[in-house]
N, C-alpha and C positions, 0 to 999 in steps of 0.2 A: 359918523365914526366915533365907535366907543371909547371913551378915555382908559387910560391903564395909569392909576394913580400910583399903585404900589411899586412900579417900576420906577417911579420917580423919588421914592422914599428910601432915601440911604440910612438914617437914623430918626430917633425921634422927634430932633428938632425939627425936620421936613415934615414929619406928621402934623406939629403942633402949627404949620402954616396954613393947613386946610380949614375948612369951614366945618360946623360940626354936622351939618347936612351930607358931607361928604363920605363919612367914615363909614356910613353903610355899604358905600361901593368899595370903601378899602376893606371890610370885612370879607365880601364876596370874593375879591380878588386872593385876599390873604389866605381864605379857605381852601379857594382853589389851588392856590400854589403850592398849600400842603398836602392837598389830595395828589397832585400831580407829580410830586419830589416822591412821597412815601411809596405811593403806587408802584413805582419803578424800583426805588432804592431801598423800600422796607423801612421799619421803624415802627415808632409808638404814633398811632394815629387819632384814635378816639378822644383821648384826653385832650389834645392840642387845639382839636376842632371844638371843644365843649368851651372854651376858653378864649377865642377868637375876640368877642366884642368888650371882652373884660382886659383881655391884654392890650387890645387899641385903646381903650379908656384910661387906663393906668398910665400909659404912656403918653395920652393926649393932654391929660389933668397934670399928671405930676413932673418935674423937673427931671427924668433921669438923664445921666446917671449921678447927678448930685443929690438928688431924693434917691434914697435907697429901697430897691425891691428885691424880695427874697421868693423864689419860687420854691414850694413844697416839693419833694420827690424829683421833679423836673421832668416826667412825662408830657408835662402840659406846658413846655415852654418854647415849642418849635416857633409858635408865631412871635414869641419875644426874641427869639435867635434872628427869625427873618428881618425884624425892624430895627434891629441894632445892629446894623453894618456886617450881616453875614447872609444876607439875602444871595448875591452871588455865588458864594462857595457853599452855601445849603445844601446842594446836590451830592456834597461830600459827607454829609451826615452819617455818622457811626462807621465810617468807613477810614483805613489806618492812614494817618497823617490828614485826617478831614475833622469835621466839625465833631464835637463830643454831643453826643445824644441827651448830655444833661447839662446844666448850666456848670460853668467851671472858671473860676477866678482867674487863671491863667490864659484864657481865649478872649476874655473881654472885659471890660471895666463896667459893663452893663451887668455881667454874672457877678453880683455882690457877694454870693457864697456858694461853694460846692455842695451841689445835693445828688444823691443818688436812692438814699434810702430815705424812709418817711420820718416825719413828725419832727423836723429839726427848724423849721422856718421861723416859730416862734419865739423860741430862745435865741436864736440866732439875730433877729431882727431886733429883739429886746436889748442885747447884748450891746448892737450897734446905737441903738436909742440911747441908751445910758451914757454909753461913751462919747456920743455927741454932747450930751448935756453937760457932761464933765469937760468938755473941751470949748463950752461956750456957745456951741453952735444948737441954737433954740430953734430956728425954723425949719431945719432938715427934717425930712419924712423919713419913715421906715415903716413899710410894709411888707406884712408877710401874707402870702395867698397858700391856703392850705385848703385838702380836700376833706369831705365828711368821712372818709376812711381813714385817713391819717390824723383827724384830731381825735379819734378815739384811743389813740396810743398815751400809754402813760406821760412820755415827755412833753408831747403837747399840753396835757394838763398841767405839769409841773411848771411850764412856760407861761400859761394862763394865770396860774396861782401866784407866780413872782410878779407878773406885770401889773396886776390887779391891784397893788399893794405901792406902785410906783405911780410918779408922773410922767413916765417916759412918754415920748410922742411916737407912739406905736400905733400904727393901724392892722388889725388881724382881718383878712377877708376870707370866710368860708365859704369856699366853691361848694355847694352842696347839690350834687347829682345821684347820690344814693348808690353810687358803685366806686370801687377802687379799679382793681382788675377783675375781682369777682364781686358780686354784690355785696355792699356793707351789711354788716349785721351788727347786733347787739343793742342795748338799751337806749344808748346815746343816738344811734339810727332813728330808733322808734320814737324818740323825743322829737329829734328835729322833723319827722315826717308828721309829727302832732303840730309842730310849728308851722309846717307850710300849709298845713289843710286847715289851720287857725281853729284849733281844736286843743291847743294849749293855752292856759290862761294868762293873761299878760304876767301877773306876779308870780308865776312859777317859773321864770327866765332864768335860766342857769348862768347865762354869761352877764346879765345884768348884776346877777348875787356876787360874782366875781369883780365888781366894780368897773366894768366895762361900758364905757357909752355903746349901747346895743341899738343898731338899726336893721332894720328887714323884718320879712324875708322880702327880697326883690327880684325882678326878674333879669338875670345876668346877661340877656340879649338884647336888652332894651337900652340903647344907647342914651336917648334922654335922660330917663331914670338914672341909669349909671353915673352918667356925667354930673348930674345934678346933685345926685348924692355924695360923689367922691370929692367934688368943690367944695360941699358944706364941711365933710369930715375935715378937709384940709385945713381949714380955720379953727378947727377943736383941738386943744392941747389934751393930753394924756392920753392913757390907753382907749383904743376904740374898736369896735368889732363890728362890721359889715357881714350881712349872712344873705348871700346869693343863691338864684335857684338857677343851675343851668342843666345842659342836655348833653350828656357825654356821645361825642360822633356827630354834633350838630351840623347840619347840610349835607349829610352824607346819608341817605334813606337807611341802607344796610345797614351803617354804623350805629344810626340811632335805635334800629329794630334788634341787633344782636351786637349789644356793647361789650361782651365778654369775648366773642371772635374778633372783634374789631380794634380790640385794644392795641392789638400788634399783629395786622393781619397777615404780614407776608407780602406778596406782589398781589394786587389787583387792577381791574381795569378802571383807569380812573374816571370815565365816563358813566360807565354801568355801575362800578362799586363791585362787580362780582369778581371773586377771589379766584386766582389762578391756582387751581389744584396740584399739588404735586402727586403723581403715581407714588402710591405706598407700598404696591406689589413686589414681592420679594425682597422688602428692606426688612434689617432687623428691629425688632421693638425698641420704645424709648424707654430708657432705664426709670423713668418716673413711671411710667406703665407697668412695668415689671414690679416695681413696688405696690402700686395701687390694687393690681390684679391678685397679686400673691396676699396682701396683708386681707383684701376682701375675704378670698378662700380661706386663709387662716382662721380670720374671725368668726366665719360662719362655722368653723369647728371647733372653737375655743371661745367661749361666752366671756372670759376674763379682759379678751383683747380689747384695747380703745385706741382710735386715732386720733391724732390733734394736729393741727396746721393753723399756723398764724396768717389767715387772709389768703392763701395760696390752695384752695383745693383743686382747682383745674389745674395748675401747674406744678403740683406735686401728683396729682393724680389720685390723691385721696378721696375726691368727687367720687369715685366709683363705690366705695364704702358709705359714705354720707348719702349716696341715693338708695342703697339696699338696705344698710342699717343705721339709719340716721341717730337712733338713741345712743349709739356708742362711736359716732364719730363728730368730731367738734371743730368748726371754724371760729376762733377766739378774736378774729379781727386781727389788726397790724397791733399785735402786743405779744412779743415773741419774750419778754421777762414773764409775764401771765402763763405764757404757754407752757415754758419749762418748770415751773412753780406747781401750775396744776398737774402737769404729768406727775412730779413729786409726790402732792398730795395723793392722788390717786394709787401711785404704787405703793404708798404706806399701807393701802387698805388690800394688798395683794392682786391690784390689777395689773394688766401686763399691756404697758402703754406705748405706743409707735409715735415718739413725738417729732414730725415731719417739719424740718426748717431748712431753708437753704443754708448752705455754709455762710454764704456773706452775711445772713441775719443773723446766723445763730451768735456772731460777735456782740450784737445788741444785749445777748442775754449770758454772760460769761461770768457775771457773779453768781448768777442763780444755778448755771451748770456746777461751781465750784461749791457754793454755798448750800445750795437746797438739795441738791442730788448726790455729787460725789462725796462730799463730808459726811453724809448719812449713809452713804454706800448703796442708794436707792437704785434698782434695776431698772432703770427709764432705758428704753431704746430710740436714741437718736438716730433720725434717718437724714443725711445731711446731702440735699440734692443738689446740683450744680457746684460741685465740688469740683477743684481744677479751674482752667482757664475757660471763660464762658464767652468769649467773641465780643460781640459789637456793642455789648452793655460796658465792657470797659472795666475800669480800675475799680468802680464802686461797687462792681458785682462779682469780681472773680472771687471763687471759693478757694483761694490758695494759702490760707492762712491757719486753717482749721487743724493740721497734723501738729503745728508747732506749737498753738495755744492749747490744745487739749492734751498734747502727750506729755508735759509737766503737772497734769492733775492727777494727783494718786487715785486709786481704784478705777480709772477711766481704762475700759478695753476699745482700741482704735481698729476697726476692720475695714479693708478697702477692696471690694470686689473686682476681680479682673475681667468678668463677663457676666452674664443674665443670669447664667446657672448658680454662680458663686452668689450674688445678690439674694435670688430667691433662697437658697440654702442657708444662708445667714440670718434671714429675716426669720425661716423656720426654727434654727435653731435657736434663736433668743428667746421665742416664746418657751421653749422647752423648760427655761428657767435657768437664770444666771443669777452670779452671787455678786455682780458688779453692774454697773451702767456700762453701755456700749454706746460709739459712735459708729455708723457706718456710712461711709463717704463715696458717692457715686457720682458721676459726671452729668452735665447737661447732653442732651440728644441721644441718638442711639448706639445699642450696643454693637454686636458683632456676632449675633448667631440668627440666622433668616429664620429658622423654623423653630425658634426658642418656645413659641407658645404649643406649636402641635407636638413636638416631640418631648419637652422636658416640663411644662406646666403642670403643679400639683406632685411632680415626683421629686419629694424633698430628699435629701439625705442631712444628716448631723455632720455638723463642722465641729473637729477637735480644736478647742480656744488655744491659738498660740503657736498653730502648725503651718510651717512654710511648704511649698511644692517645686520640685526641680521638674522645670518644662523641657528643659533640654542639656543633654551633657557637653563638655568641652574640655580642653586639653589647658588652655594657657591662662584665659581671663574670664570671669565670674561677673556676669551682669545681674543685679540684683533690682528688681522693680516692686513697686506696690501698686495695685490697682490698676484701673482700666489702660493708664500710659503703658501699661506691659506690654499692648497688642501692639504698638509703635516699635518695640524690640522684637518681638515675633515676626511681623514684617520686616524689617532691617535685617535680623539674622537670614531671612530667606533669600535676600538680595546680595548678601555678602560671600565672596570669592572664599574668604577664609572663616565660613561658619564654623567649621569643626574645631577649631580653636576657642570658640566660645560657649560656655555653659550659661544658661539662663535659669534664674530661681526667681518664683513669685512669692513675696513675702504679703500675704492679704493683712497679717495682723502686724501692723506698726508698734502696737501697744499690746500685751506682751510680744517680744519679739521670739522668734525659734532660736534660742540661745545654742540648741545641739546643731542645727544646722549653720549656723554663722560658725561655730567653731569649726566644722568641717570644712567651709569654704575657704576660710581663713589659713587653715592647715595646709590646705590643697593648691591654691592658686596664688601666685606673686603678685597680680594686679586684681582690682575690682572695681566695678563702675556701679554706683547705686544710682537710681531714675526714680524720680516723682513728679508728680505736677501740683507740686505746693512750693511753699518758699524753701530756698535751701539751709536757711539759719533757722536752726530749731528743729528741723523736719526730719524725714526717714533717713537720709545721708547721715544728717549729725548722730542720730540714735545709733548707727551703724559705727560711726566714727568714736562715739562714746565706748561702746562694747569693746573697739580694737583697743582705745587707750588703755581701759579697764583690765584687759587679758594681755597686755604688752605684745601685740601683735605689731608688726612694723612693716604690713603691706602697702603697696601703692594702692591707694583709694583715690579715685575721681568721683565726686560728688556733682550729680546733673539733676537742674530744677528750675525753679523760678528764682532769678537773681534778686539782689537786694534793692528791687526799684519797685515802682508801681507800673504794671503792664497797662499801656492805652488802648483803646479801642482797636478794633480789626476784626478780621476772621480768624477762629481758632486756629488753622494751619499758620497764618503769619505771625501769630502770637507764639506758637510753639517753633517757630523758625528762628524769632527773635530769642527765644531760652535756648534755642539749639537741643530741642528735645523732639524734633520732628524725625519722621523717618529716615527724611535724605541725611540729615544731619549726623542722625545716628549709624548710617551706613559708613560716613566718610569716618567717623571717630572709631568704629569696630573695625574697619580695614587698616587704620593707620596704629592702634593701639593705644592704650593710657600711656602720656606723656611721663 
């Protein structure tokens, strides 16, 4: 009868009771466990499969949680979670009230640092190591596991640069698999490939030059080699760097062969790896595809158009343009700050630059937006994908802060399309020539128009900057929405018995606001409701309240949006329900009136 070792491992202390030769069996069981759960519950697959042996080896060799282990990004930490007291509840991964898809300090003492964005692990682990030394704890180990795509980010180099002049007890493990979500890019990737292929002279080692004890590259799937090297490094003081080579998706043939698709494949057959395809017939397009197809069409007609993405060509759909016009579409790797200032540099030379960055990741380049773009009033076109609530990725990935943090910046235009046509038209309008930078924010997932591409693609209309739209007349209360959340309002009004009492206004321009329309609304309606899929503090509703205060209006105003808290993982609908901006909550509010 085949043993089941994994079922007897509650935490790493149990793992350390096993003989080293039993770890291969644990790896097979752990891989299958991840495949079985993710195939049904969805989530990030390939990254965690690729580090199964490394995960087991780290918890086997080091005394976690006393020794501190930091996982970069967190896509790769499923095996870690399963081995650290969460195996029995791992089936709740990314579901509301369940296990987070990323390491999270409040979830487990084994999750030493919360991570969702990339390239933070080295700085965090170095901070821990320096703190341990100051407290006199000289034996504690501090390990950062970072991928080759993440180490190319500026912040990772900042951490390496500092660590190299310390005697901190830190071990940086480079998980080199030549891919993040999309294939890794850049000169550093080429350097690492040369190292792996033995074509780089030893004296040219970048990491050694930064005063690290460098070892590798070694096979990240070979237990004896891994464990021997980790035990050796455990005894060496000061900054150390281990270069391991792994295969993303290891153990599932399709995931190895199609690493981009199996990064987060959705539901699939656990035994065959075959993805359960969802029918896309009669479905509206994804907003990202509206962007990708539109910018390609516009770029074919306007040779000054350039596209930039920091490591998200597939996720942003800039890949359409990269495939057809590769000389004018750039994946710059996980480097949001560089992406923004690169766009600014191009804009100084008269180029029309669409810089596509997920809303949550633009947070990483805030100074560049202010200092390099807005201060110089350069007309960079920021396309903020995944704006609003994003669902199962949770608090680290919501795009709910962009309205608030961009609205305060002089010269910045902010636009939120209500649907695919509006997105297409603002992308067209922006390349006709703007005098200011613009941020265009649109949500994750699908739009609302089934036949957008057939009926509307390529039929562009210029949008007048700063104009709002009256979508529905009413007699008592005005509902002011911005962006795609306005479709919840439309649906709710269709269900309300008192629909005639409510007017609906779409404010796609959050900055500048349509002042004439606001004056008319505040002069006509006693009660006003604003709704947005961003934070209420500093957002669209705040802008409306500022207008009211400045103009001495005393109307009743109720602001709907994201409350002053971090919204945890779950479905978008569940998150909207929590924030009371889902259709049902709006029907209840509209039916009862503003308090």
